[in-house]
N, C-alpha and C positions, 0 to 999 in steps of 0.2 A: 916664458919658458918654465917658469916655477910651477905654474898650474899644470902644465903638460907632464912635467916630471911627476907631480903628485898623482895625476890619473894614471900614469904609467905603473906606479908603484902599488896603487889600488888603496881603498880605505882599510883602516885597521879592522881585523876580524875579531870583534868581541865575542864573549861566550854567548850572549843572547842572539846576535847575529848568526853565529854558527848553528845554534839550535834551530832558528828560522830556516836556514838553508837545508838542515836535515829534513825538516818537516816538509819542506817543498819537495825534496827529492823522494820522500816516501810516497807522498800524496801523487806525484808524477809516476811512480813505478806501478802504484796500485791502479791508477787511472789508464795507463798503457796497455794493462793486462785485459782491459774490458774491450769488447768489440764495439764498434760505432753504434750498432743499433741498440746494444744494451746501454751504452752510455747515454744515448739520446733518451732512451726510456727513463733512465735515472734522473737527468736534469729536467724531464718533463714533469716529474712529480715534485719538483722544488718550486714552490710558488714564486720565490723571490727571483730565482733565475729566469723563470718563464716571462717575467715582467719586462726583461730587457729586450728592446726591439730586435736586436740582431738574433737573439735566441729565438724569438717568435717567428722571425723570417725564416731560419734554418729549420726549425720544427715543421713548418709548413711544407718544406720540400724533401724531408728525410725519408718519406715513405714510397713515393712513386716508383714503380717498376720501370725497367728499361722499356722504351717505346716498343720494341719488337716483342716483348713479353705480354703486352696488353691484349686483351681479347674482348671483342665486343659482345660476344656470346660465351662467356666462360662456362666450362663444363666442370662438374664436381671433380674434386682432386681425386687421384687415383689412390686406391688402397695401398697400404704399406707393402703387401705382397706383390703388388704389380711390378713386373720387370722393366728396368730402365735399360735402354740399349747403351752398352759401354763402347760401341764402336770397334775399330779394328784393334784396339789395345786388349780386348777381352781374351781371357783365357777360360773357356767354357769347362775345362776340365780341373781347374784349380778349386780348392776348397779350404776353409779355415783349418781343417785338421792337418793340412800339409805343413803347418808352422807350429813351432814351439813360441808362444808369446811370452817374452821375458820381462818387459819393463815398460811402463807408461813414460814416454819422453816428450809428450806434447799434448795440449788440448786445445778445444776451440768450440764454435758454435754447434757443429753438426756431429762431433765424434772425437776420437783420440788418435794419436800417432803413437805406435808401439815399436819398441825394438823386437824383432822376431828373427828366428833362424829357421830356415827351410830345412825340413828333416831329411829330405833326400839329398839335396844338394850341399847341406851344411853351410849355406851362404847366409850373411846377415843382411837383413833389409829393415828399412823403416816402412811399416805397413800402415797406412792411414785408413782408419775404419770409421765410416760415415753412417749415421742413422737415417734410413729412408723417411721414417715418420717426420723427422725434424726438417728435412729437406723439402718434402711434399707440403708440409704445413705452411713453410715460408715461400713455397712456390719458386724454389731455388734450382730446380732441375736443370735449366738451361746454363746457369752459371756453373754447375757441377760438370756438365759436358763441356763448356768452355774451358775449364780447368783441364779435363782430360786432353782436349785438342791441344792445349799449349804445351802440357808435359810430353805428347808424343813428338813435338817438334824440338824439344830441348836436347835431344841426343847429340846434336852437332855442335853444341857450345860447352865449353869447359866449365863455366861458371853458373850454369843452371842445373838443378836437381833433375835426374832422369827417372822416368817411369819405365819399369820393366814389364809389367802387365797388370791388368786389373780383373777382378771377378765379383760376383755378387752372391747373396743368399736371399732368402724371402724378405729380410728386414734390415740388411746392411749392405754397403758398398765397400770393396776393399781395393785400395791403390797400393801396389807394391813398388816402393821407390828406393833410390839410392839411400843407403845409411850413412849419415854425416855426423861425425860425433866430436868436432872441435869446438862446439858451443856457438850459441847465438852471439851476434855482434853485440846485442843488448846486454847480455850476460857479461861480456867482457868489459863493456862500458861501465856497467854497474860496479864492477870490481876496481877498475882503474880509473874511473871518472871522466878521463879524457885521453887522447893519444897524441904523440908528438906529430908534427907535420908529415914526415916522411911515411910513418905508418899509415896516416889518414890518406895521404896521397895514393899509396899503393891499393888500399881498399877501394877507394873512389874510382880509381882507374879500372879495376876489375868489375866493379858495379856498372860503371859507364859501358864497359864493352858488352856486358850482358844486356842491358837496356837497349843499346845500339842494336844488337841482333834481333831482339823481340821487335824493335821498330822496323827493321828490314822485312819482318814477316808481317807487318801491318798490325802488330799487337801493342796495346798500351797496357803497361803493367798496372798502374794506379794505386798501388799499396806498398810502396817502398818505405821501409822502416827498420830499425835495427833488429826487431824480432823476426823478420822475414829474411835475414842475411846470416847465413850459417858460415862457419869456418870448417874446412875439412881437416883431416888428420895432419896435413902438412901446413896449414894456415892459409890456404887459398879461399876466396869467396865462393859460396854457393847460394845462389838466389833461390828461394822456395815459396810455396804458397801462391798458387796462381788463380785463386778463387774469384779475385776481382778484375782480372784481365779482361779487356775488351779486344775483340778480334774485329778484322776486316776495317781498320782505320787507316785510310790511304794518306799519303804525305800531307794534304791539306784538310783531311777528314776531321769531323768533331763528333762528340757524343755529349750527353747532358745529364747522365745520372749521378745523383749526389751519393758518392761513396768514397771510402778512405779511412783514414784514422785521424782524429781531430787535430793533433799536433802538426800534421803534415798536409792538410788541406790547402791546395792553392787558392789564391784570391778568386780566380775565376769560377771555381766550383762553389765557393761561399756566395759569390754574386749571382749564382743560379744563371750563369752564362754557358753557352756551348764551349767545350774546351778540347784540346787536342793533345798529340803526344808531348807536348811541352810540360805538361803536368809531372811527367816523370822526371824531367830536369829540375823542376822546382823541388821535388822530393829529394833528389841527389843533393841539391844545395842545403837542404834542411838536414840531411844525414850528415853531410860533410861539416856543417856548422856544429852539430851535436858531437861529432868526434873530436873536434877542435876545442869545444867550449864546455861539453857536459851536459848541456840542455838544448832543446831545439830552439830555434831563432826567435820565435814570438810566444814563448811558453808562458802561461799563467796558470796558477791554481784554479783560478775563476774562468770558466769556459768561455762565457760571454766576452770577458776582457780579452781572452787569447785570441777569439775570432775577431774582435775589433782590432787587436794588434796586427793580425794577419792582413786585414783589409786597409788599414789606415796607418799604422805606425811605421816610420822609416827603419830600414835595417840599421842596427848599431852593431858596430864591430869594434872590439877591444884592440888595443895596439900591440898584442902579443903574437901576431901572425905576420907572415911576409906579405909584401905587396901584391905577389901574384895570387896568393891564397885570398886576399881581401877582393882583388879583382875579379876572381872566378866566383866567389860567394855573391858578390854585387850583380854579376851576370845572370847566375842561376836563380836568384832570389828576387828577381825583377818582377814587380807586381803586374806589369803589363805584359802578358804572354806574347804579344807581337814583338816586343823588344827583348824578350828573354834570350839568353844565350842557348842556341839550339834550335830557334824559331825558324831560321832560314835553311841551314844544312844539317840540322839534327846532330847526330853523334860526331860528325866531322868537326864541328864547331868546337865541342868539348875535347875531343881528341888533339885538336891543334892549339889548344889554349896553353899559354906560357907555363902555367901552373904544372902542366904534365910534361914539360920539356925533358926532365930526367928519365921518362918512361919510353923504353923500347917496346912499342906496341906489339911487334912481331913476336918478341921474346915474352911479353906479357900473355898472349893468347896461347902460346906454347908451353906455359907454366916454366919457363926457363929463368924467371926472376925469383930469387929466394924470398919467401915471405919474411916480413919483419918480426913476425911472432910465430913460433911454433907451439901448437897446443900440447905436444909431448904425451899423446895418448898411447897407452902400451898395447891397445888392440880394441876389438869390437866391444868387448865387455868393460872398457874403461868409460864410465858415465861421470867423471868428475866435472865436466863442463856442462851437464844438464842441471836444471833447477831441481833441488830436492822436493819442491812443491809437486812436480811431476813423479820423480823416480821413487818417492816413498809411498806412493799410492798403489794399492795392490791392484793387479790386472784382474778385471772382471771376468768370471768364468764364461759369461756368454760370448766374449769376444771370439773365442777359438771354437764355438760350437756350430755345427751345421743346422739348417732350419729343421731338419727331421728329428733333432734331439733336443730342440726347445719348444715349449708350449707358448704361443703368444697369447696370453691372457688379457682379459680386460685390466687387471691390476698393472701388468707390465705396460700397457698402452698408457694408463693414467699416470704412472711414474714417469715415463718418457715425457709426456705432455706437461707434466708439472715443472720440468727443468728446461722447457724450451725458451731460448732467449737468454739463458745465463751461460757466461763463458766457462765457469768453473764449478758447475754442480757436482757434489762429491760421488753420487752414485754411478750407476752403470752407464747411461747411453746419452751423453748430451755435449760432446766435445769436438774440437777440431775436425 
């Protein structure tokens, strides 16, 4: 009994241990901001890390494209000026000059997300601006189209970001999306370290509802993480960034592409095995664990060690959560996907779990449950919940220009190519 009591109270937090925890958190946050491809490139240049057998195995499978993207007789990549069909969401009459681009609010591998106000409508939107050169160079056209397809289906669900329309210029794609300004879940976790169980339950329920809807459309999300989970102005969850979604995965269907974010990769993905929609329930477990404890379940600053933890280390749960939370985490973070919670009846298994017994699911889907946290934003121009890393950056002049007003020179092309593969290049054209 004495030993258990000691475990419950936890070890004494010395100054040196506190400094170590801070260092771990800082390294974790910096690492999280990198894309998986960038991160793999980084560890590939580390000779010590590359010697680890798990890293060597993962590096061998990090590059193959989706099977349907492979071409026995590949043709030369299209030029940046080639038109990409945006499908039924396209608005051929829209142009960049229709908008006032006000602030950078996000970045990634292929472009930026900007707060923009439509000049005629005076409506605020989040406009995702993607660079064709970057997309074409990485042969990601089908993933971009898949993202557009998923966005078109989101209008029927309250916890998925909606696409209003899309358009393009000679060198860019523009996706006009709902503007959500309550902040990333990641941002709030950074500030508060972890959440109390009722708050974590509310967020997990709304996330599960969104994932269940995607699964009902035979879509696997594949990249659930706090950075892709936004809060709206009232505090409800909004899932965003559908670039890694996989369409047409039936109930028992599988896929095999190595993708995701290192901290949240399911064991079957690391094992190079075919995987199914249960990867999303693993990720839900990892996010719930992080909300309750402050770090993902198998996190290590050493990536090779983290992958080994995911594959081999038993799940360790500290005693400061309820039995129902413990049981849910054990079910979601089951290494054998065939035994994982959700493997048989998908969302219904999560919905009916005792952890969610306080949730009225009809009220949840109709937003009748008051969120446990209100971001208290004063209006669209209130950017307090966005990372200053983004909002302090000036909006590039080229973002709002039409193709006839810019000269696509060799130097512009060279500048764009110089920053391919980096999540946060400071100049003009290489983000989200």
